[in-house]
The first five atom37 places (N, CA, C, CB, O) and aatype in JSON, in Angstrom:
{
  "aatype": [12, 14, 5, 14, 10, 11, 16, 18, 2, 19, 8, 12, 7, 7, 19, 3, 10, 13, 2, 5, 13, 19, 15, 5, 18, 1, 9, 1, 9, 1, 15, 11, 11, 17, 17, 17, 14, 10, 13, 15, 17, 7, 9, 7, 0, 0, 10, 19, 2, 7, 17, 1, 10, 18, 1, 0, 10, 7, 2, 3, 9, 15, 10, 10, 5, 13, 16, 1, 6, 4, 15, 5, 6, 9, 10, 7, 11, 13, 7, 9, 14, 15, 9, 7, 14, 7, 1, 15, 10, 19, 10, 11, 11, 2, 0, 13, 2, 5, 5, 1, 18, 3, 1, 11, 3, 8, 17, 10, 18, 11, 15, 3, 11, 5, 13, 7, 1, 4, 11, 2, 4, 7, 1, 1, 15, 9, 18, 1, 4, 6, 11, 4, 8, 19, 14, 10, 8, 14, 6, 1, 8, 11, 16, 18, 8, 9, 19, 15],
  "atom_mask": [
    [1, 1, 1, 1, 1],
    [1, 1, 1, 1, 1],
    [1, 1, 1, 1, 1],
    [1, 1, 1, 1, 1],
    [1, 1, 1, 1, 1],
    [1, 1, 1, 1, 1],
    [1, 1, 1, 1, 1],
    [1, 1, 1, 1, 1],
    [1, 1, 1, 1, 1],
    [1, 1, 1, 1, 1],
    [1, 1, 1, 1, 1],
    [1, 1, 1, 1, 1],
    [1, 1, 1, 0, 1],
    [1, 1, 1, 0, 1],
    [1, 1, 1, 1, 1],
    [1, 1, 1, 1, 1],
    [1, 1, 1, 1, 1],
    [1, 1, 1, 1, 1],
    [1, 1, 1, 1, 1],
    [1, 1, 1, 1, 1],
    [1, 1, 1, 1, 1],
    [1, 1, 1, 1, 1],
    [1, 1, 1, 1, 1],
    [1, 1, 1, 1, 1],
    [1, 1, 1, 1, 1],
    [1, 1, 1, 1, 1],
    [1, 1, 1, 1, 1],
    [1, 1, 1, 1, 1],
    [1, 1, 1, 1, 1],
    [1, 1, 1, 1, 1],
    [1, 1, 1, 1, 1],
    [1, 1, 1, 1, 1],
    [1, 1, 1, 1, 1],
    [1, 1, 1, 1, 1],
    [1, 1, 1, 1, 1],
    [1, 1, 1, 1, 1],
    [1, 1, 1, 1, 1],
    [1, 1, 1, 1, 1],
    [1, 1, 1, 1, 1],
    [1, 1, 1, 1, 1],
    [1, 1, 1, 1, 1],
    [1, 1, 1, 0, 1],
    [1, 1, 1, 1, 1],
    [1, 1, 1, 0, 1],
    [1, 1, 1, 1, 1],
    [1, 1, 1, 1, 1],
    [1, 1, 1, 1, 1],
    [1, 1, 1, 1, 1],
    [1, 1, 1, 1, 1],
    [1, 1, 1, 0, 1],
    [1, 1, 1, 1, 1],
    [1, 1, 1, 1, 1],
    [1, 1, 1, 1, 1],
    [1, 1, 1, 1, 1],
    [1, 1, 1, 1, 1],
    [1, 1, 1, 1, 1],
    [1, 1, 1, 1, 1],
    [1, 1, 1, 0, 1],
    [1, 1, 1, 1, 1],
    [1, 1, 1, 1, 1],
    [1, 1, 1, 1, 1],
    [1, 1, 1, 1, 1],
    [1, 1, 1, 1, 1],
    [1, 1, 1, 1, 1],
    [1, 1, 1, 1, 1],
    [1, 1, 1, 1, 1],
    [1, 1, 1, 1, 1],
    [1, 1, 1, 1, 1],
    [1, 1, 1, 1, 1],
    [1, 1, 1, 1, 1],
    [1, 1, 1, 1, 1],
    [1, 1, 1, 1, 1],
    [1, 1, 1, 1, 1],
    [1, 1, 1, 1, 1],
    [1, 1, 1, 1, 1],
    [1, 1, 1, 0, 1],
    [1, 1, 1, 1, 1],
    [1, 1, 1, 1, 1],
    [1, 1, 1, 0, 1],
    [1, 1, 1, 1, 1],
    [1, 1, 1, 1, 1],
    [1, 1, 1, 1, 1],
    [1, 1, 1, 1, 1],
    [1, 1, 1, 0, 1],
    [1, 1, 1, 1, 1],
    [1, 1, 1, 0, 1],
    [1, 1, 1, 1, 1],
    [1, 1, 1, 1, 1],
    [1, 1, 1, 1, 1],
    [1, 1, 1, 1, 1],
    [1, 1, 1, 1, 1],
    [1, 1, 1, 1, 1],
    [1, 1, 1, 1, 1],
    [1, 1, 1, 1, 1],
    [1, 1, 1, 1, 1],
    [1, 1, 1, 1, 1],
    [1, 1, 1, 1, 1],
    [1, 1, 1, 1, 1],
    [1, 1, 1, 1, 1],
    [1, 1, 1, 1, 1],
    [1, 1, 1, 1, 1],
    [1, 1, 1, 1, 1],
    [1, 1, 1, 1, 1],
    [1, 1, 1, 1, 1],
    [1, 1, 1, 1, 1],
    [1, 1, 1, 1, 1],
    [1, 1, 1, 1, 1],
    [1, 1, 1, 1, 1],
    [1, 1, 1, 1, 1],
    [1, 1, 1, 1, 1],
    [1, 1, 1, 1, 1],
    [1, 1, 1, 1, 1],
    [1, 1, 1, 1, 1],
    [1, 1, 1, 1, 1],
    [1, 1, 1, 1, 1],
    [1, 1, 1, 0, 1],
    [1, 1, 1, 1, 1],
    [1, 1, 1, 1, 1],
    [1, 1, 1, 1, 1],
    [1, 1, 1, 1, 1],
    [1, 1, 1, 1, 1],
    [1, 1, 1, 0, 1],
    [1, 1, 1, 1, 1],
    [1, 1, 1, 1, 1],
    [1, 1, 1, 1, 1],
    [1, 1, 1, 1, 1],
    [1, 1, 1, 1, 1],
    [1, 1, 1, 1, 1],
    [1, 1, 1, 1, 1],
    [1, 1, 1, 1, 1],
    [1, 1, 1, 1, 1],
    [1, 1, 1, 1, 1],
    [1, 1, 1, 1, 1],
    [1, 1, 1, 1, 1],
    [1, 1, 1, 1, 1],
    [1, 1, 1, 1, 1],
    [1, 1, 1, 1, 1],
    [1, 1, 1, 1, 1],
    [1, 1, 1, 1, 1],
    [1, 1, 1, 1, 1],
    [1, 1, 1, 1, 1],
    [1, 1, 1, 1, 1],
    [1, 1, 1, 1, 1],
    [1, 1, 1, 1, 1],
    [1, 1, 1, 1, 1],
    [1, 1, 1, 1, 1],
    [1, 1, 1, 1, 1],
    [1, 1, 1, 1, 1]
  ],
  "atom_positions": [
    [[99.1, 115.77, 153.94], [98.64, 114.58, 153.22], [99.03, 113.33, 154.03], [99.26, 114.52, 151.77], [100.17, 113.23, 154.49]],
    [[98.09, 112.39, 154.22], [98.4, 111.17, 154.97], [99.49, 110.33, 154.27], [97.11, 110.32, 155.16], [99.61, 110.35, 153.04]],
    [[100.25, 109.61, 155.07], [101.37, 108.82, 154.55], [100.94, 107.76, 153.53], [102.08, 108.14, 155.7], [101.64, 107.59, 152.53]],
    [[99.82, 107.02, 153.71], [99.42, 106.04, 152.69], [99.16, 106.68, 151.32], [98.16, 105.3, 153.15], [99.48, 106.08, 150.3]],
    [[98.6, 107.89, 151.3], [98.37, 108.56, 150.02], [99.69, 108.98, 149.37], [97.48, 109.79, 150.21], [99.84, 108.89, 148.15]],
    [[100.64, 109.42, 150.17], [101.95, 109.78, 149.63], [102.63, 108.55, 149.03], [102.85, 110.4, 150.74], [103.21, 108.62, 147.94]],
    [[102.55, 107.42, 149.74], [103.15, 106.17, 149.25], [102.47, 105.73, 147.96], [103.04, 105.06, 150.32], [103.12, 105.28, 147.01]],
    [[101.13, 105.86, 147.93], [100.41, 105.48, 146.7], [100.84, 106.35, 145.54], [98.89, 105.58, 146.91], [101.09, 105.84, 144.44]],
    [[100.93, 107.65, 145.75], [101.31, 108.55, 144.66], [102.72, 108.29, 144.16], [101.2, 109.98, 145.11], [103.01, 108.48, 142.98]],
    [[103.61, 107.85, 145.04], [104.98, 107.54, 144.63], [105.0, 106.29, 143.75], [105.88, 107.34, 145.86], [105.75, 106.23, 142.77]],
    [[104.18, 105.27, 144.08], [104.23, 103.98, 143.4], [103.08, 103.75, 142.42], [104.23, 102.89, 144.41], [102.95, 102.65, 141.88]],
    [[102.24, 104.75, 142.19], [101.06, 104.51, 141.36], [101.38, 104.27, 139.9], [100.13, 105.67, 141.48], [100.57, 103.68, 139.19]],
    [[102.52, 104.7, 139.42], [102.87, 104.46, 138.02], [102.96, 102.98, 137.7], [0.0, 0.0, 0.0], [102.52, 102.57, 136.63]],
    [[103.51, 102.17, 138.6], [103.64, 100.74, 138.37], [102.3, 100.04, 138.37], [0.0, 0.0, 0.0], [102.05, 99.17, 137.53]],
    [[101.42, 100.41, 139.3], [100.1, 99.8, 139.38], [99.28, 100.16, 138.15], [99.37, 100.25, 140.66], [98.64, 99.3, 137.55]],
    [[99.31, 101.42, 137.76], [98.57, 101.85, 136.59], [99.09, 101.18, 135.33], [98.63, 103.36, 136.44], [98.31, 100.79, 134.46]],
    [[100.39, 101.04, 135.21], [101.0, 100.38, 134.06], [100.61, 98.91, 134.02], [102.53, 100.53, 134.08], [100.31, 98.37, 132.95]],
    [[100.61, 98.25, 135.18], [100.21, 96.85, 135.25], [98.76, 96.68, 134.81], [100.41, 96.3, 136.67], [98.44, 95.8, 134.02]],
    [[97.87, 97.54, 135.32], [96.46, 97.46, 134.94], [96.27, 97.73, 133.45], [95.63, 98.46, 135.75], [95.41, 97.13, 132.81]],
    [[97.07, 98.62, 132.9], [97.0, 98.9, 131.47], [97.38, 97.66, 130.67], [97.92, 100.08, 131.09], [96.7, 97.33, 129.69]],
    [[98.44, 96.97, 131.06], [98.86, 95.76, 130.35], [97.84, 94.64, 130.48], [100.22, 95.29, 130.87], [97.58, 93.92, 129.52]],
    [[97.24, 94.49, 131.67], [96.24, 93.44, 131.87], [95.03, 93.69, 130.99], [95.82, 93.36, 133.36], [94.48, 92.76, 130.4]],
    [[94.6, 94.94, 130.89], [93.4, 95.25, 130.11], [93.67, 95.33, 128.61], [92.81, 96.55, 130.59], [92.72, 95.38, 127.82]],
    [[94.93, 95.35, 128.21], [95.26, 95.49, 126.79], [94.78, 94.3, 125.96], [96.76, 95.66, 126.62], [94.22, 94.49, 124.88]],
    [[95.0, 93.07, 126.43], [94.58, 91.86, 125.73], [93.69, 91.04, 126.65], [95.8, 91.02, 125.26], [94.02, 89.91, 127.02]],
    [[92.58, 91.61, 127.02], [91.67, 91.01, 127.97], [90.93, 89.82, 127.37], [90.68, 92.05, 128.47], [90.58, 89.83, 126.19]],
    [[90.69, 88.8, 128.17], [89.91, 87.65, 127.76], [88.45, 88.07, 127.76], [90.15, 86.41, 128.69], [87.92, 88.46, 128.8]],
    [[87.8, 87.99, 126.61], [86.43, 88.48, 126.5], [85.48, 87.32, 126.19], [86.32, 89.58, 125.41], [85.17, 87.05, 125.03]],
    [[85.04, 86.66, 127.23], [84.04, 85.61, 127.09], [82.9, 85.97, 128.04], [84.63, 84.17, 127.4], [83.11, 86.12, 129.24]],
    [[81.72, 86.1, 127.48], [80.57, 86.47, 128.3], [80.08, 85.25, 129.07], [79.43, 87.06, 127.44], [79.97, 84.15, 128.53]],
    [[79.79, 85.47, 130.33], [79.31, 84.39, 131.18], [78.41, 84.95, 132.26], [80.48, 83.6, 131.8], [78.55, 86.12, 132.64]],
    [[77.49, 84.15, 132.74], [76.63, 84.58, 133.83], [77.2, 84.19, 135.2], [75.24, 83.99, 133.66], [76.61, 84.49, 136.23]],
    [[78.32, 83.52, 135.19], [78.95, 83.12, 136.45], [79.61, 84.33, 137.1], [79.99, 81.97, 136.22], [80.29, 85.1, 136.41]],
    [[79.43, 84.5, 138.38], [79.95, 85.68, 139.06], [81.47, 85.67, 139.15], [79.37, 85.77, 140.44], [82.09, 86.73, 139.22]],
    [[82.07, 84.48, 139.15], [83.5, 84.37, 139.35], [84.31, 84.51, 138.07], [83.81, 83.07, 139.99], [85.54, 84.61, 138.13]],
    [[83.65, 84.53, 136.9], [84.39, 84.55, 135.64], [85.28, 85.78, 135.47], [83.43, 84.47, 134.48], [86.42, 85.62, 135.05]],
    [[84.81, 87.0, 135.77], [85.71, 88.15, 135.64], [86.95, 88.04, 136.53], [84.97, 89.43, 135.98], [88.03, 88.46, 136.13]],
    [[86.8, 87.49, 137.71], [87.96, 87.3, 138.6], [88.95, 86.3, 138.0], [87.51, 86.83, 140.0], [90.16, 86.51, 138.02]],
    [[88.4, 85.21, 137.47], [89.25, 84.18, 136.88], [90.0, 84.71, 135.65], [88.39, 82.96, 136.49], [91.2, 84.5, 135.52]],
    [[89.28, 85.4, 134.77], [89.92, 85.91, 133.55], [90.93, 87.0, 133.88], [88.87, 86.45, 132.57], [91.97, 87.1, 133.23]],
    [[90.65, 87.83, 134.89], [91.64, 88.83, 135.3], [92.88, 88.14, 135.86], [91.03, 89.79, 136.35], [94.0, 88.58, 135.6]],
    [[92.68, 87.07, 136.62], [93.82, 86.34, 137.18], [94.71, 85.75, 136.09], [0.0, 0.0, 0.0], [95.94, 85.76, 136.22]],
    [[94.11, 85.24, 135.02], [94.9, 84.72, 133.91], [95.67, 85.85, 133.24], [94.0, 84.0, 132.88], [96.85, 85.7, 132.92]],
    [[95.0, 86.98, 133.03], [95.66, 88.14, 132.42], [96.8, 88.64, 133.28], [0.0, 0.0, 0.0], [97.86, 88.99, 132.77]],
    [[96.59, 88.69, 134.59], [97.64, 89.15, 135.51], [98.83, 88.19, 135.49], [97.08, 89.28, 136.94], [99.98, 88.62, 135.52]],
    [[98.54, 86.89, 135.43], [99.63, 85.91, 135.38], [100.42, 86.05, 134.08], [99.08, 84.47, 135.52], [101.65, 85.91, 134.07]],
    [[99.72, 86.32, 132.98], [100.41, 86.5, 131.7], [101.31, 87.73, 131.73], [99.4, 86.62, 130.57], [102.44, 87.69, 131.24]],
    [[100.81, 88.83, 132.28], [101.61, 90.07, 132.35], [102.82, 89.85, 133.24], [100.75, 91.25, 132.89], [103.93, 90.26, 132.89]],
    [[102.63, 89.2, 134.39], [103.78, 88.95, 135.28], [104.8, 88.03, 134.62], [103.3, 88.33, 136.61], [106.01, 88.25, 134.73]],
    [[104.31, 86.99, 133.93], [105.23, 86.1, 133.22], [105.98, 86.82, 132.12], [0.0, 0.0, 0.0], [107.17, 86.59, 131.92]],
    [[105.28, 87.69, 131.39], [105.91, 88.45, 130.32], [106.98, 89.39, 130.87], [104.85, 89.25, 129.55], [108.06, 89.51, 130.28]],
    [[106.68, 90.05, 132.0], [107.68, 90.96, 132.59], [108.9, 90.19, 133.07], [107.07, 91.75, 133.76], [110.02, 90.67, 132.92]],
    [[108.68, 89.01, 133.63], [109.81, 88.18, 134.07], [110.62, 87.71, 132.87], [109.3, 86.97, 134.89], [111.85, 87.7, 132.91]],
    [[109.94, 87.31, 131.81], [110.61, 86.85, 130.59], [111.46, 87.96, 129.98], [109.59, 86.34, 129.56], [112.57, 87.71, 129.51]],
    [[110.93, 89.18, 130.0], [111.69, 90.32, 129.48], [112.86, 90.66, 130.39], [110.78, 91.54, 129.31], [113.91, 91.08, 129.91]],
    [[112.69, 90.48, 131.69], [113.78, 90.76, 132.63], [114.94, 89.79, 132.43], [113.26, 90.67, 134.07], [116.08, 90.1, 132.78]],
    [[114.65, 88.63, 131.87], [115.71, 87.65, 131.6], [116.46, 87.96, 130.31], [115.12, 86.25, 131.52], [117.38, 87.23, 129.93]],
    [[116.08, 89.04, 129.62], [116.82, 89.47, 128.44], [116.16, 89.16, 127.11], [0.0, 0.0, 0.0], [116.79, 89.33, 126.07]],
    [[114.93, 88.72, 127.11], [114.23, 88.43, 125.85], [113.37, 89.62, 125.46], [113.35, 87.15, 126.0], [112.64, 90.17, 126.29]],
    [[113.47, 90.03, 124.21], [112.68, 91.16, 123.73], [111.5, 90.62, 122.93], [113.54, 92.13, 122.87], [111.66, 90.2, 121.78]],
    [[110.32, 90.63, 123.54], [109.12, 90.08, 122.92], [107.94, 90.95, 123.34], [108.91, 88.57, 123.32], [107.91, 91.46, 124.46]],
    [[106.97, 91.12, 122.46], [105.8, 91.91, 122.8], [104.85, 91.08, 123.67], [105.08, 92.41, 121.52], [104.91, 89.85, 123.68]],
    [[103.96, 91.77, 124.38], [102.99, 91.08, 125.22], [102.05, 90.24, 124.37], [102.18, 92.09, 126.06], [101.67, 89.14, 124.77]],
    [[101.68, 90.74, 123.21], [100.8, 89.98, 122.32], [101.46, 88.68, 121.87], [100.4, 90.82, 121.11], [100.83, 87.63, 121.9]],
    [[102.71, 88.75, 121.45], [103.42, 87.56, 121.0], [103.61, 86.57, 122.16], [104.79, 87.94, 120.4], [103.48, 85.36, 121.97]],
    [[103.91, 87.08, 123.35], [104.06, 86.22, 124.52], [102.74, 85.51, 124.83], [104.54, 87.04, 125.73], [102.73, 84.32, 125.13]],
    [[101.62, 86.25, 124.78], [100.31, 85.67, 125.03], [99.99, 84.59, 124.01], [99.23, 86.76, 125.02], [99.48, 83.53, 124.37]],
    [[100.28, 84.86, 122.74], [100.02, 83.86, 121.7], [100.84, 82.6, 121.91], [100.33, 84.45, 120.33], [100.32, 81.49, 121.79]],
    [[102.12, 82.76, 122.22], [102.98, 81.59, 122.42], [102.53, 80.78, 123.63], [104.43, 82.02, 122.59], [102.54, 79.55, 123.59]],
    [[102.14, 81.45, 124.71], [101.63, 80.73, 125.89], [100.36, 79.98, 125.54], [101.37, 81.7, 127.07], [100.18, 78.82, 125.93]],
    [[99.46, 80.63, 124.81], [98.19, 79.99, 124.43], [98.44, 78.77, 123.55], [97.28, 80.99, 123.7], [97.82, 77.72, 123.76]],
    [[99.34, 78.9, 122.58], [99.63, 77.78, 121.7], [100.24, 76.62, 122.47], [100.57, 78.21, 120.58], [99.93, 75.46, 122.22]],
    [[101.11, 76.93, 123.41], [101.74, 75.88, 124.21], [100.71, 75.15, 125.07], [102.84, 76.47, 125.1], [100.72, 73.92, 125.16]],
    [[99.82, 75.91, 125.7], [98.8, 75.3, 126.55], [97.81, 74.49, 125.71], [98.05, 76.38, 127.34], [97.45, 73.38, 126.1]],
    [[97.38, 75.03, 124.58], [96.46, 74.28, 123.72], [97.12, 73.03, 123.14], [95.96, 75.17, 122.58], [96.47, 71.99, 123.0]],
    [[98.39, 73.13, 122.82], [99.09, 71.96, 122.29], [99.24, 70.86, 123.33], [0.0, 0.0, 0.0], [99.21, 69.68, 123.0]],
    [[99.41, 71.26, 124.58], [99.62, 70.28, 125.64], [98.31, 69.73, 126.2], [100.44, 70.89, 126.75], [98.2, 68.53, 126.45]],
    [[97.33, 70.61, 126.4], [96.1, 70.2, 127.08], [94.86, 70.33, 126.22], [95.93, 71.02, 128.32], [93.76, 70.03, 126.7]],
    [[94.98, 70.76, 124.98], [93.81, 70.97, 124.12], [93.11, 69.67, 123.79], [0.0, 0.0, 0.0], [93.73, 68.61, 123.69]],
    [[91.81, 69.76, 123.62], [91.0, 68.6, 123.25], [90.55, 68.8, 121.82], [89.77, 68.42, 124.22], [90.01, 69.86, 121.5]],
    [[90.74, 67.83, 120.94], [90.3, 68.0, 119.56], [88.78, 68.11, 119.48], [90.79, 66.84, 118.69], [88.06, 67.49, 120.25]],
    [[88.33, 68.9, 118.54], [86.9, 69.12, 118.36], [86.24, 67.85, 117.82], [86.65, 70.31, 117.39], [86.78, 67.17, 116.95]],
    [[85.05, 67.55, 118.36], [84.34, 66.36, 117.89], [83.08, 66.71, 117.13], [83.99, 65.47, 119.06], [82.34, 65.81, 116.71]],
    [[82.83, 67.97, 116.94], [81.63, 68.36, 116.22], [81.77, 69.74, 115.62], [0.0, 0.0, 0.0], [82.81, 70.39, 115.77]],
    [[80.73, 70.2, 114.94], [80.8, 71.52, 114.34], [80.73, 72.6, 115.42], [79.67, 71.7, 113.33], [80.22, 72.37, 116.52]],
    [[81.23, 73.75, 115.09], [81.21, 74.87, 116.02], [82.2, 75.91, 115.58], [0.0, 0.0, 0.0], [82.76, 75.82, 114.48]],
    [[82.42, 76.87, 116.41], [83.39, 77.91, 116.09], [84.78, 77.33, 116.09], [83.28, 79.08, 117.07], [85.14, 76.56, 116.97]],
    [[85.56, 77.71, 115.1], [86.94, 77.2, 115.06], [87.88, 78.27, 115.58], [87.34, 76.79, 113.62], [87.65, 79.46, 115.39]],
    [[88.92, 77.85, 116.23], [89.91, 78.76, 116.76], [90.82, 79.26, 115.66], [90.73, 78.09, 117.86], [91.03, 78.58, 114.65]],
    [[91.35, 80.44, 115.85], [92.27, 81.0, 114.85], [93.5, 80.13, 114.73], [92.67, 82.44, 115.23], [94.01, 79.92, 113.62]],
    [[93.99, 79.62, 115.85], [95.17, 78.77, 115.8], [94.9, 77.51, 115.0], [95.63, 78.39, 117.22], [95.72, 77.09, 114.18]],
    [[93.74, 76.91, 115.23], [93.36, 75.71, 114.51], [93.2, 76.01, 113.03], [92.06, 75.12, 115.09], [93.56, 75.2, 112.17]],
    [[92.66, 77.19, 112.73], [92.42, 77.59, 111.35], [93.74, 77.75, 110.59], [91.62, 78.9, 111.3], [93.85, 77.33, 109.44]],
    [[94.75, 78.35, 111.24], [96.04, 78.53, 110.59], [96.71, 77.19, 110.3], [96.96, 79.4, 111.45], [97.27, 77.0, 109.22]],
    [[96.65, 76.27, 111.24], [97.23, 74.94, 111.03], [96.46, 74.2, 109.94], [97.22, 74.13, 112.33], [97.05, 73.49, 109.13]],
    [[95.15, 74.39, 109.93], [94.33, 73.74, 108.91], [94.66, 74.29, 107.52], [92.84, 73.95, 109.21], [94.74, 73.52, 106.56]],
    [[94.87, 75.61, 107.41], [95.19, 76.2, 106.11], [96.54, 75.7, 105.59], [95.21, 77.72, 106.21], [96.7, 75.52, 104.38]],
    [[97.5, 75.46, 106.49], [98.77, 74.91, 106.04], [98.56, 73.52, 105.44], [99.77, 74.84, 107.2], [99.17, 73.19, 104.43]],
    [[97.72, 72.73, 106.05], [97.41, 71.4, 105.54], [96.59, 71.5, 104.26], [96.66, 70.57, 106.59], [96.79, 70.72, 103.32]],
    [[95.68, 72.45, 104.22], [94.79, 72.61, 103.07], [95.56, 72.92, 101.79], [93.78, 73.7, 103.34], [95.21, 72.43, 100.72]],
    [[96.6, 73.74, 101.89], [97.32, 74.19, 100.71], [98.59, 73.4, 100.41], [97.66, 75.63, 100.87], [99.39, 73.84, 99.58]],
    [[98.81, 72.27, 101.06], [100.05, 71.53, 100.84], [100.07, 70.72, 99.55], [100.3, 70.62, 102.0], [101.13, 70.22, 99.16]],
    [[98.92, 70.57, 98.87], [98.8, 69.89, 97.57], [99.25, 68.43, 97.61], [99.62, 70.63, 96.53], [99.8, 67.92, 96.64]],
    [[99.01, 67.76, 98.7], [99.39, 66.35, 98.83], [98.22, 65.55, 99.37], [100.62, 66.18, 99.76], [97.63, 65.91, 100.39]],
    [[97.87, 64.48, 98.69], [96.89, 63.49, 99.15], [95.5, 64.05, 99.44], [97.41, 62.83, 100.37], [94.87, 63.64, 100.41]],
    [[95.03, 64.97, 98.63], [93.67, 65.48, 98.78], [92.79, 64.74, 97.76], [93.62, 67.04, 98.56], [92.74, 65.11, 96.59]],
    [[92.1, 63.71, 98.23], [91.25, 62.89, 97.36], [89.81, 62.99, 97.82], [91.72, 61.42, 97.35], [89.54, 63.08, 99.02]],
    [[88.9, 62.98, 96.87], [87.48, 63.01, 97.21], [86.96, 61.6, 97.44], [86.67, 63.7, 96.1], [87.39, 60.65, 96.77]],
    [[86.05, 61.46, 98.37], [85.35, 60.19, 98.56], [83.89, 60.51, 98.85], [86.0, 59.35, 99.72], [83.56, 61.59, 99.33]],
    [[83.04, 59.55, 98.56], [81.61, 59.71, 98.81], [81.35, 59.34, 100.26], [80.75, 58.82, 97.83], [81.59, 58.21, 100.69]],
    [[80.85, 60.3, 101.0], [80.65, 60.12, 102.43], [79.4, 59.31, 102.71], [80.56, 61.48, 103.13], [78.4, 59.43, 101.99]],
    [[79.45, 58.48, 103.73], [78.27, 57.73, 104.14], [77.45, 58.54, 105.15], [78.68, 56.37, 104.74], [76.38, 58.1, 105.58]],
    [[77.96, 59.71, 105.54], [77.24, 60.59, 106.46], [76.2, 61.39, 105.69], [78.22, 61.54, 107.2], [76.03, 61.22, 104.48]],
    [[75.5, 62.24, 106.41], [74.52, 63.11, 105.78], [75.22, 64.14, 104.89], [73.66, 63.82, 106.84], [76.44, 64.24, 104.87]],
    [[74.41, 64.87, 104.17], [74.95, 65.94, 103.35], [75.66, 66.96, 104.23], [73.84, 66.61, 102.54], [75.28, 67.2, 105.38]],
    [[76.7, 67.55, 103.67], [77.38, 68.65, 104.34], [77.37, 69.86, 103.42], [0.0, 0.0, 0.0], [77.09, 69.74, 102.23]],
    [[77.68, 71.01, 103.98], [77.74, 72.23, 103.18], [79.13, 72.36, 102.56], [77.41, 73.47, 104.04], [80.14, 72.31, 103.27]],
    [[79.17, 72.52, 101.25], [80.44, 72.65, 100.52], [81.18, 73.87, 101.06], [80.2, 72.78, 98.98], [80.59, 74.95, 101.18]],
    [[82.46, 73.73, 101.39], [83.24, 74.81, 101.94], [83.56, 75.88, 100.91], [84.51, 74.27, 102.53], [83.98, 76.99, 101.26]],
    [[83.38, 75.56, 99.65], [83.7, 76.52, 98.6], [82.49, 77.32, 98.15], [84.31, 75.81, 97.42], [82.6, 78.52, 97.92]],
    [[81.33, 76.67, 98.02], [80.16, 77.38, 97.5], [78.99, 77.43, 98.47], [79.71, 76.75, 96.22], [78.09, 78.25, 98.3]],
    [[78.97, 76.57, 99.48], [77.9, 76.6, 100.47], [76.71, 75.7, 100.16], [0.0, 0.0, 0.0], [75.81, 75.58, 100.98]],
    [[76.69, 75.06, 98.97], [75.59, 74.15, 98.64], [75.84, 72.78, 99.26], [75.41, 74.03, 97.1], [76.95, 72.49, 99.71]],
    [[74.81, 71.94, 99.28], [74.93, 70.62, 99.89], [75.75, 69.68, 99.01], [73.55, 70.02, 100.13], [75.66, 69.72, 97.78]],
    [[76.56, 68.84, 99.66], [77.39, 67.89, 98.93], [77.57, 66.63, 99.76], [78.76, 68.51, 98.58], [77.64, 66.68, 100.98]],
    [[77.63, 65.47, 99.06], [77.87, 64.22, 99.78], [79.34, 63.81, 99.69], [76.98, 63.1, 99.22], [79.74, 62.81, 100.28]],
    [[80.14, 64.58, 98.95], [81.56, 64.27, 98.8], [82.38, 65.03, 99.84], [82.05, 64.62, 97.38], [82.02, 66.14, 100.25]],
    [[83.48, 64.41, 100.26], [84.38, 65.02, 101.24], [85.82, 64.83, 100.81], [84.16, 64.42, 102.65], [86.14, 63.89, 100.08]],
    [[86.69, 65.74, 101.25], [88.12, 65.59, 101.02], [88.65, 64.6, 102.06], [88.88, 66.97, 101.11], [88.36, 64.72, 103.25]],
    [[89.42, 63.63, 101.61], [89.91, 62.57, 102.5], [90.86, 63.11, 103.56], [90.6, 61.49, 101.69], [90.86, 62.62, 104.69]],
    [[91.66, 64.1, 103.21], [92.65, 64.63, 104.15], [92.07, 65.73, 105.05], [93.84, 65.17, 103.39], [92.31, 65.74, 106.25]],
    [[91.32, 66.64, 104.45], [90.78, 67.79, 105.21], [89.49, 67.47, 105.93], [90.56, 68.95, 104.28], [89.13, 68.16, 106.89]],
    [[88.77, 66.44, 105.5], [87.49, 66.05, 106.08], [86.45, 67.16, 105.98], [87.67, 65.64, 107.54], [85.65, 67.35, 106.89]],
    [[86.46, 67.91, 104.87], [85.47, 68.96, 104.64], [84.61, 68.59, 103.44], [86.15, 70.34, 104.43], [85.12, 67.99, 102.49]],
    [[83.33, 68.94, 103.45], [82.47, 68.68, 102.3], [82.86, 69.57, 101.12], [80.99, 68.9, 102.68], [83.09, 70.77, 101.29]],
    [[82.92, 68.98, 99.94], [83.27, 69.71, 98.71], [82.55, 69.08, 97.53], [84.8, 69.73, 98.47], [82.24, 67.89, 97.55]],
    [[82.3, 69.88, 96.51], [81.82, 69.35, 95.24], [83.02, 68.93, 94.4], [80.94, 70.39, 94.48], [84.08, 69.54, 94.51]],
    [[82.87, 67.91, 93.57], [84.0, 67.47, 92.74], [84.53, 68.59, 91.83], [83.58, 66.29, 91.89], [85.74, 68.68, 91.61]],
    [[83.65, 69.44, 91.32], [84.11, 70.49, 90.43], [84.76, 71.66, 91.19], [82.95, 71.0, 89.6], [85.44, 72.48, 90.57]],
    [[84.56, 71.74, 92.49], [85.15, 72.83, 93.29], [86.35, 72.35, 94.12], [84.08, 73.44, 94.21], [86.99, 73.14, 94.81]],
    [[86.63, 71.08, 94.06], [87.7, 70.48, 94.86], [89.06, 71.13, 94.59], [87.79, 69.0, 94.6], [89.78, 71.46, 95.53]],
    [[89.39, 71.31, 93.35], [90.7, 71.86, 92.98], [90.84, 73.31, 93.41], [90.93, 71.73, 91.48], [91.87, 73.71, 93.95]],
    [[89.8, 74.11, 93.17], [89.89, 75.54, 93.52], [89.94, 75.75, 95.02], [88.7, 76.3, 92.94], [90.5, 76.74, 95.48]],
    [[89.37, 74.85, 95.8], [89.4, 74.98, 97.26], [90.81, 74.81, 97.79], [88.48, 73.95, 97.92], [91.17, 75.46, 98.77]],
    [[91.62, 73.96, 97.18], [92.96, 73.66, 97.67], [94.06, 74.5, 97.04], [93.24, 72.22, 97.44], [95.24, 74.2, 97.22]],
    [[93.7, 75.54, 96.3], [94.69, 76.43, 95.69], [94.63, 77.77, 96.39], [94.45, 76.59, 94.16], [93.55, 78.31, 96.6]],
    [[95.79, 78.31, 96.76], [95.85, 79.61, 97.43], [95.39, 80.68, 96.46], [97.28, 79.92, 97.96], [95.9, 80.77, 95.34]],
    [[94.42, 81.5, 96.89], [93.92, 82.54, 95.98], [94.47, 83.9, 96.33], [92.41, 82.58, 96.0], [94.16, 84.88, 95.67]]
  ]
}
C-alpha cells in the first residue's frame, strides 16, 4: 500500500468527523451563484473549528448552541432592521414574542397607512398596536397579547 494511503487511513477519522460536524447544521440557502456552496461551507467550517477551540478551553456546549450564540452575536452587532414585510427570523420572532406578551403599553391607534392583515384573524384592519406595530382589530387586540 502506498504511504499516502496509509497516512490517510491513519488520520481519516478526524477528517470524517469534521465533515460530519460541518454537514450537521448546514446553511441551506438556494442560490444560482457558483461560489455560494463554497462560501457557506467556509462559514460552517469556521463554526466547527471555533466550537472545537471553545470546547478545548474547557467549555461544555453543543455545536447547535454554539452556532446559535454566534449567529445572535453577529446579528446583534451587524444586523439591519427590517424595513418591509417578508420572512421573519426565528430570533426576531422570539424577541418579538417577549415584547408581545409583556402586557405593557399596548394601545390601538388608527393607522394612516393602508389596510393591513389582522395578525389574529387575517382580515383587513386599519388599526395597529402602538408598541408591536402589527395590524389588529379592536375586538381581537386583547386575545392577541395573551399567551395561549
